[in-house]
MARVEXGU-893740 format. One record per residue (C-alpha): x, y negated, z negated; chain. Coordinates in steps of 0.2 Angstrom, whole numbers, plus 5000, padded with zeros to 4 digits. Each point is the difference from the previous one (the first is absolute). Example, Ala and Ser with C-alpha at 12.3 -4.5 7.8 and 13.67 -1.06 7.14 Angstrom:
! MARVEXGU-893740
+------+------+------+-------+
!   c1 !   c2 !   c3 ! kette !
+------+------+------+-------+
! 5062 ! 5022 ! 4961 !     A !
! 5006 ! 4983 ! 5003 !     A !
+------+------+------+-------+
This chain:
! MARVEXGU-893740
+------+------+------+-------+
!   c1 !   c2 !   c3 ! kette !
+------+------+------+-------+
! 4887 ! 5262 ! 4748 !     A !
! 5013 ! 4992 ! 5011 !     A !
! 5014 ! 4993 ! 4991 !     A !
! 5007 ! 4983 ! 5004 !     A !
! 5018 ! 5001 ! 5008 !     A !
! 5013 ! 4990 ! 4992 !     A !
! 5019 ! 4997 ! 5003 !     A !
! 5010 ! 4998 ! 5016 !     A !
! 4990 ! 5012 ! 5010 !     A !
! 4984 ! 4991 ! 4996 !     A !
! 5007 ! 4984 ! 5005 !     A !
! 5006 ! 5007 ! 5017 !     A !
! 4983 ! 5008 ! 5003 !     A !
! 4992 ! 4983 ! 4998 !     A !
! 5013 ! 4991 ! 5010 !     A !
! 4997 ! 5013 ! 5015 !     A !
! 4981 ! 4996 ! 4999 !     A !
! 5002 ! 4982 ! 5001 !     A !
! 4997 ! 4991 ! 5016 !     A !
! 5015 ! 4996 ! 5011 !     A !
! 4994 ! 4984 ! 5008 !     A !
! 5004 ! 4983 ! 4993 !     A !
! 4986 ! 4988 ! 4994 !     A !
! 4996 ! 4988 ! 5014 !     A !
! 4991 ! 4984 ! 4999 !     A !
! 4994 ! 4996 ! 5018 !     A !
! 4997 ! 4982 ! 5004 !     A !
! 4992 ! 4997 ! 5016 !     A !
! 5005 ! 4985 ! 5010 !     A !
! 4988 ! 4989 ! 5010 !     A !
! 5003 ! 4997 ! 5018 !     A !
! 5006 ! 4983 ! 4996 !     A !
! 5012 ! 5006 ! 4987 !     A !
! 5007 ! 5014 ! 5013 !     A !
! 5002 ! 4986 ! 5013 !     A !
! 5009 ! 4989 ! 4988 !     A !
! 5011 ! 5014 ! 4995 !     A !
! 5004 ! 5005 ! 5018 !     A !
! 5004 ! 4982 ! 5005 !     A !
! 5012 ! 4999 ! 4984 !     A !
! 5009 ! 5015 ! 5006 !     A !
! 5001 ! 4994 ! 5018 !     A !
! 5001 ! 4981 ! 5000 !     A !
! 5003 ! 4999 ! 5019 !     A !
! 4983 ! 5008 ! 5004 !     A !
! 4990 ! 4983 ! 4998 !     A !
! 5011 ! 4990 ! 5012 !     A !
! 4999 ! 5015 ! 5012 !     A !
! 4981 ! 5000 ! 5000 !     A !
! 5000 ! 4981 ! 5002 !     A !
! 5012 ! 5002 ! 5015 !     A !
! 4990 ! 5013 ! 5009 !     A !
! 4983 ! 4991 ! 4997 !     A !
! 5007 ! 4983 ! 5006 !     A !
! 5008 ! 5008 ! 5016 !     A !
! 4983 ! 5009 ! 5003 !     A !
! 4990 ! 4984 ! 4998 !     A !
! 5012 ! 4989 ! 5012 !     A !
! 5000 ! 5015 ! 5012 !     A !
! 4981 ! 5000 ! 5000 !     A !
! 4999 ! 4981 ! 5002 !     A !
! 5014 ! 4998 ! 5013 !     A !
! 5000 ! 5017 ! 5009 !     A !
! 5015 ! 5004 ! 5011 !     A !
! 5007 ! 4983 ! 4998 !     A !
! 5004 ! 5004 ! 4982 !     A !
! 5000 ! 5019 ! 4999 !     A !
! 5014 ! 5004 ! 5012 !     A !
! 5018 ! 5007 ! 4997 !     A !
! 5008 ! 4984 ! 5006 !     A !
! 4989 ! 4989 ! 4987 !     A !
! 5003 ! 5012 ! 4986 !     A !
! 5018 ! 5001 ! 5002 !     A !
! 5001 ! 4981 ! 5002 !     A !
! 4993 ! 4999 ! 4982 !     A !
! 5014 ! 5011 ! 4994 !     A !
! 5013 ! 4988 ! 5009 !     A !
! 4992 ! 4985 ! 4992 !     A !
! 5001 ! 5007 ! 4982 !     A !
! 5017 ! 5008 ! 5002 !     A !
! 5009 ! 4986 ! 4991 !     A !
! 4987 ! 4998 ! 4986 !     A !
! 5000 ! 5018 ! 4998 !     A !
! 5019 ! 5002 ! 4997 !     A !
! 5000 ! 4985 ! 4988 !     A !
! 4985 ! 5008 ! 4992 !     A !
! 5010 ! 5016 ! 4997 !     A !
! 5013 ! 4990 ! 4991 !     A !
! 4986 ! 4991 ! 4990 !     A !
! 4992 ! 5017 ! 4996 !     A !
! 5016 ! 5007 ! 4991 !     A !
! 5000 ! 4984 ! 4989 !     A !
! 4981 ! 5000 ! 4996 !     A !
! 5001 ! 5019 ! 4995 !     A !
! 5011 ! 4994 ! 4986 !     A !
! 4987 ! 4988 ! 4994 !     A !
! 5010 ! 4985 ! 5008 !     A !
! 4998 ! 4989 ! 5015 !     A !
! 5013 ! 4992 ! 5012 !     A !
! 4996 ! 4983 ! 5007 !     A !
! 5016 ! 4999 ! 5009 !     A !
! 4998 ! 5014 ! 5013 !     A !
! 4996 ! 4988 ! 5014 !     A !
! 5014 ! 4988 ! 4996 !     A !
! 5012 ! 5015 ! 4999 !     A !
! 4994 ! 5006 ! 5017 !     A !
! 5002 ! 4983 ! 5009 !     A !
! 5018 ! 4997 ! 4992 !     A !
! 5006 ! 5017 ! 5005 !     A !
! 4994 ! 4997 ! 5018 !     A !
! 5009 ! 4983 ! 5000 !     A !
! 5016 ! 5008 ! 4994 !     A !
! 4999 ! 5013 ! 5014 !     A !
! 4998 ! 4987 ! 5013 !     A !
! 5012 ! 4986 ! 4993 !     A !
! 5014 ! 5013 ! 4996 !     A !
! 4999 ! 5006 ! 5018 !     A !
! 4999 ! 4983 ! 5009 !     A !
! 5008 ! 4988 ! 4988 !     A !
! 5015 ! 5011 ! 4995 !     A !
! 5001 ! 5012 ! 5015 !     A !
! 4998 ! 5015 ! 4989 !     A !
! 4995 ! 5016 ! 5009 !     A !
! 4981 ! 5001 ! 4999 !     A !
! 5000 ! 5018 ! 4992 !     A !
! 5011 ! 4993 ! 4986 !     A !
! 4989 ! 4985 ! 4998 !     A !
! 4985 ! 5011 ! 4998 !     A !
! 5009 ! 5009 ! 4986 !     A !
! 5004 ! 4983 ! 4992 !     A !
! 4982 ! 4995 ! 5001 !     A !
! 4995 ! 5017 ! 4992 !     A !
! 5013 ! 4998 ! 4986 !     A !
! 4994 ! 4982 ! 4996 !     A !
! 4982 ! 5006 ! 4998 !     A !
! 5005 ! 5015 ! 4989 !     A !
! 5011 ! 4988 ! 4990 !     A !
! 4986 ! 4988 ! 4997 !     A !
! 4989 ! 5014 ! 4994 !     A !
! 5014 ! 5006 ! 4989 !     A !
! 5000 ! 4983 ! 4991 !     A !
! 4981 ! 5000 ! 4998 !     A !
! 5001 ! 5018 ! 4993 !     A !
! 5014 ! 4995 ! 4988 !     A !
! 4991 ! 4985 ! 4993 !     A !
! 4984 ! 5010 ! 4998 !     A !
! 5008 ! 5016 ! 4992 !     A !
! 5015 ! 4993 ! 4991 !     A !
! 4994 ! 4983 ! 4994 !     A !
! 4982 ! 5005 ! 4998 !     A !
! 4993 ! 4985 ! 5010 !     A !
! 4983 ! 5001 ! 5007 !     A !
! 5000 ! 5006 ! 5019 !     A !
! 4988 ! 4986 ! 5005 !     A !
! 5011 ! 4987 ! 4993 !     A !
! 5016 ! 5008 ! 5007 !     A !
! 4994 ! 5002 ! 5017 !     A !
! 4991 ! 4984 ! 5001 !     A !
! 5016 ! 4991 ! 4996 !     A !
! 5010 ! 5011 ! 5012 !     A !
! 4987 ! 4996 ! 5014 !     A !
! 5004 ! 4982 ! 4998 !     A !
! 5019 ! 5003 ! 4999 !     A !
! 5001 ! 5011 ! 5016 !     A !
! 4988 ! 4989 ! 5010 !     A !
! 5010 ! 4985 ! 4996 !     A !
! 5016 ! 5009 ! 5004 !     A !
! 4992 ! 5006 ! 5017 !     A !
! 4997 ! 4982 ! 5006 !     A !
! 5017 ! 4993 ! 4993 !     A !
! 5010 ! 5014 ! 5008 !     A !
! 4991 ! 5001 ! 5017 !     A !
! 4998 ! 4981 ! 5001 !     A !
! 4982 ! 5004 ! 5006 !     A !
! 5008 ! 5006 ! 5016 !     A !
! 4991 ! 5013 ! 5011 !     A !
! 5010 ! 5013 ! 5011 !     A !
! 4991 ! 5002 ! 5016 !     A !
! 4994 ! 5016 ! 5007 !     A !
! 5010 ! 4998 ! 5016 !     A !
! 5016 ! 4998 ! 4991 !     A !
! 4997 ! 5016 ! 4989 !     A !
! 4995 ! 5010 ! 5016 !     A !
! 5016 ! 4995 ! 5009 !     A !
! 5012 ! 5002 ! 4985 !     A !
! 4993 ! 5010 ! 4986 !     A !
! 4985 ! 5011 ! 5007 !     A !
! 5002 ! 5012 ! 4985 !     A !
! 4992 ! 4986 ! 4989 !     A !
! 4984 ! 5002 ! 5010 !     A !
! 5001 ! 5019 ! 5000 !     A !
! 4984 ! 5003 ! 4990 !     A !
! 4990 ! 4989 ! 5012 !     A !
! 5003 ! 5012 ! 5014 !     A !
! 4984 ! 5010 ! 5005 !     A !
! 4996 ! 5017 ! 5008 !     A !
! 4984 ! 5007 ! 5006 !     A !
! 4991 ! 5017 ! 4997 !     A !
! 4986 ! 5006 ! 5012 !     A !
! 5003 ! 4987 ! 5013 !     A !
! 4993 ! 5003 ! 5018 !     A !
! 5012 ! 5003 ! 5015 !     A !
! 5001 ! 4981 ! 5003 !     A !
! 5006 ! 4998 ! 4982 !     A !
! 4984 ! 4991 ! 4994 !     A !
! 4989 ! 5004 ! 4985 !     A !
! 5003 ! 5012 ! 4986 !     A !
! 5007 ! 4996 ! 4983 !     A !
! 5014 ! 4988 ! 4998 !     A !
! 5012 ! 5001 ! 4986 !     A !
! 5014 ! 4989 ! 4994 !     A !
! 5015 ! 5008 ! 4991 !     A !
! 4995 ! 4988 ! 4986 !     A !
! 4983 ! 5009 ! 4998 !     A !
! 5009 ! 5017 ! 5001 !     A !
! 5012 ! 4994 ! 4986 !     A !
! 4985 ! 4995 ! 4989 !     A !
! 4992 ! 5018 ! 5002 !     A !
! 5016 ! 5009 ! 4996 !     A !
! 5004 ! 4988 ! 4985 !     A !
! 4983 ! 5003 ! 4993 !     A !
! 5002 ! 5019 ! 5001 !     A !
! 5017 ! 5000 ! 4993 !     A !
! 4995 ! 4989 ! 4985 !     A !
! 4984 ! 5010 ! 4997 !     A !
! 5011 ! 5016 ! 4999 !     A !
! 5012 ! 4992 ! 4989 !     A !
! 4987 ! 4994 ! 4988 !     A !
! 4991 ! 5016 ! 4999 !     A !
! 5013 ! 5013 ! 5002 !     A !
! 5016 ! 4994 ! 4991 !     A !
! 5004 ! 4996 ! 4982 !     A !
! 5004 ! 4982 ! 5004 !     A !
! 4983 ! 4998 ! 5007 !     A !
! 4991 ! 5007 ! 4985 !     A !
! 5011 ! 4989 ! 4989 !     A !
! 4994 ! 4985 ! 5010 !     A !
! 4982 ! 5005 ! 4996 !     A !
! 5004 ! 5003 ! 4981 !     A !
! 5008 ! 4983 ! 4998 !     A !
! 4985 ! 4991 ! 5008 !     A !
! 4988 ! 5010 ! 4989 !     A !
! 5008 ! 4999 ! 4983 !     A !
! 5018 ! 4994 ! 4999 !     A !
! 5002 ! 5004 ! 4982 !     A !
! 4994 ! 5017 ! 5001 !     A !
! 5011 ! 5003 ! 5016 !     A !
! 5015 ! 4994 ! 4990 !     A !
! 4996 ! 5012 ! 4986 !     A !
! 4999 ! 5014 ! 5013 !     A !
! 5018 ! 4996 ! 5005 !     A !
! 4996 ! 4990 ! 5015 !     A !
! 5014 ! 4986 ! 5003 !     A !
! 4987 ! 4987 ! 5003 !     A !
! 5012 ! 4986 ! 5003 !     A !
! 5009 ! 5009 ! 5013 !     A !
! 4984 ! 5005 ! 5009 !     A !
! 4994 ! 4982 ! 5000 !     A !
! 5017 ! 4994 ! 5007 !     A !
! 5000 ! 5013 ! 5014 !     A !
! 4982 ! 4996 ! 5004 !     A !
! 5003 ! 4981 ! 5003 !     A !
! 5016 ! 5004 ! 5009 !     A !
! 4991 ! 5012 ! 5012 !     A !
! 4986 ! 4987 ! 5002 !     A !
! 5013 ! 4987 ! 5005 !     A !
! 5008 ! 5012 ! 5012 !     A !
! 4983 ! 5004 ! 5008 !     A !
! 4996 ! 4982 ! 5002 !     A !
! 5016 ! 4997 ! 5009 !     A !
! 4995 ! 5014 ! 5011 !     A !
! 4984 ! 4991 ! 5003 !     A !
! 5010 ! 4985 ! 5005 !     A !
! 5009 ! 5010 ! 5014 !     A !
! 4983 ! 5006 ! 5006 !     A !
! 4994 ! 4982 ! 5000 !     A !
! 5013 ! 4995 ! 5012 !     A !
! 4995 ! 5013 ! 5012 !     A !
! 4981 ! 4995 ! 4998 !     A !
! 5003 ! 4981 ! 5003 !     A !
! 5015 ! 5002 ! 5011 !     A !
! 5009 ! 4986 ! 4991 !     A !
! 5008 ! 4996 ! 4983 !     A !
! 4989 ! 4986 ! 4992 !     A !
! 5003 ! 4994 ! 4982 !     A !
! 4981 ! 4995 ! 4999 !     A !
! 4993 ! 5017 ! 5005 !     A !
! 4992 ! 5012 ! 4987 !     A !
! 4997 ! 4987 ! 4987 !     A !
! 4984 ! 5008 ! 4994 !     A !
! 5006 ! 5018 ! 5000 !     A !
! 5000 ! 5001 ! 4981 !     A !
! 4981 ! 4996 ! 4999 !     A !
! 4997 ! 5012 ! 5015 !     A !
! 5009 ! 5014 ! 4992 !     A !
! 4991 ! 4998 ! 4983 !     A !
! 4984 ! 5000 ! 5010 !     A !
! 5004 ! 5016 ! 5008 !     A !
! 5005 ! 5008 ! 4984 !     A !
! 4984 ! 4994 ! 4991 !     A !
! 4988 ! 5006 ! 5014 !     A !
! 5010 ! 5016 ! 5001 !     A !
! 4994 ! 5005 ! 4982 !     A !
! 5017 ! 4998 ! 4991 !     A !
! 4997 ! 4994 ! 4982 !     A !
! 5008 ! 4984 ! 4996 !     A !
! 5001 ! 5007 ! 4982 !     A !
! 5013 ! 5013 ! 5007 !     A !
! 5001 ! 5018 ! 4999 !     A !
! 4987 ! 5004 ! 5013 !     A !
! 4999 ! 4999 ! 5019 !     A !
! 5007 ! 5006 ! 5016 !     A !
! 5011 ! 4992 ! 5014 !     A !
! 4988 ! 5009 ! 5012 !     A !
! 4986 ! 4989 ! 4992 !     A !
! 5010 ! 4985 ! 5003 !     A !
! 5002 ! 5005 ! 5019 !     A !
! 4981 ! 5002 ! 5001 !     A !
! 4998 ! 4983 ! 4991 !     A !
! 5011 ! 4991 ! 5013 !     A !
! 4991 ! 5009 ! 5014 !     A !
! 4983 ! 4994 ! 4993 !     A !
! 5006 ! 4982 ! 5001 !     A !
! 5006 ! 5003 ! 5018 !     A !
! 4984 ! 5008 ! 5005 !     A !
! 4990 ! 4985 ! 4993 !     A !
! 5011 ! 4987 ! 5008 !     A !
! 5000 ! 5008 ! 5017 !     A !
! 4982 ! 5005 ! 5000 !     A !
! 4994 ! 4983 ! 4995 !     A !
! 5011 ! 4992 ! 5013 !     A !
! 4994 ! 5010 ! 5014 !     A !
! 4982 ! 4996 ! 4994 !     A !
! 5004 ! 4981 ! 5002 !     A !
! 4996 ! 4996 ! 4982 !     A !
! 5009 ! 4986 ! 4990 !     A !
! 5016 ! 5006 ! 4993 !     A !
! 4995 ! 4994 ! 4983 !     A !
! 4987 ! 5014 ! 4999 !     A !
! 5015 ! 5012 ! 5000 !     A !
! 5007 ! 4991 ! 4984 !     A !
! 4983 ! 5000 ! 4992 !     A !
! 4997 ! 5019 ! 5003 !     A !
! 5018 ! 5004 ! 4994 !     A !
! 4998 ! 4990 ! 4984 !     A !
! 4984 ! 5009 ! 4997 !     A !
! 5009 ! 5017 ! 5002 !     A !
! 5014 ! 4995 ! 4988 !     A !
! 4987 ! 4996 ! 4986 !     A !
! 4991 ! 5016 ! 5004 !     A !
! 5015 ! 5010 ! 5000 !     A !
! 5006 ! 4994 ! 4983 !     A !
! 4982 ! 5003 ! 4993 !     A !
! 5000 ! 5018 ! 5007 !     A !
! 5017 ! 5002 ! 4992 !     A !
! 4994 ! 4995 ! 4983 !     A !
! 4985 ! 5011 ! 5002 !     A !
! 5011 ! 5015 ! 5005 !     A !
! 5012 ! 4997 ! 4985 !     A !
! 4986 ! 5004 ! 4988 !     A !
! 5001 ! 5018 ! 5006 !     A !
! 5017 ! 5001 ! 4991 !     A !
! 4993 ! 4993 ! 4984 !     A !
+------+------+------+-------+
């Protein structure tokens, strides 16, 4: 008769006979759940799909008239300013804020660059630096009011929008600096409006046409995308937007992050003002008045959550390009311009609805 083993040796023998695997409870996800999880992990995927589909549709309808290197790069030229301002807006929205003053900062910075050069005789490169500093300074004030005084970003930037807009008209006296004068005396102000061709024939015709402003947009988006994903500061931006209290407990200096985000946003808007001078050729205090709305449109269509903590600056670029594709495509088809606003409005509502649906994946 076998005797039952007791003591440490029996325990070890039983332990050796026990299975090594950990109990697993497999939960199969449906296709819809998998898709929602994928879109939650890659927010820029939805605007990329919409962009590819819209380009394909207009290409099929218009043929070579739309689907050509010149036309496609023309779209990139047209969205350069909105894309750069959208990059600034992206940083703020990722922290669960919003900046309604981006357009006004852009215009005032461009006016400072022009007026400092032509009214005071300051060298154009130094005037550009003054304009960039002004934009960063306004952003710093926004960030300080939001982070230090705990004021709502919507209210702060709404008030700053009115203040900067009024300062712009008062300082410029509603005076436009002509393109001819800038070309003759301060061509550096128009630098980002200069173009170069790729793939042109021997006569210099055809091919893709790029402005330096469009190149700046691409480089800026790539740099911001890298910083947000690969640096500690970028991860802190997402953390502040997702849950500021948890970020604070984790040791993130949330106030400093917010101040730097708004300051950088103002600097980028000032950079957009310099690009706008090149795009228009002149310095006009009435230009770019709707850049704040256009930047928010690009951000929302680009899949960036207005609740903060989720999204990609690449998505914002895709969103801006979607608007550009619809605008140029419908214009080439000869339709009423109001159809563009109607379709863009539908896209905005659909984008927010999709964002709400995707957010349930994290629940």
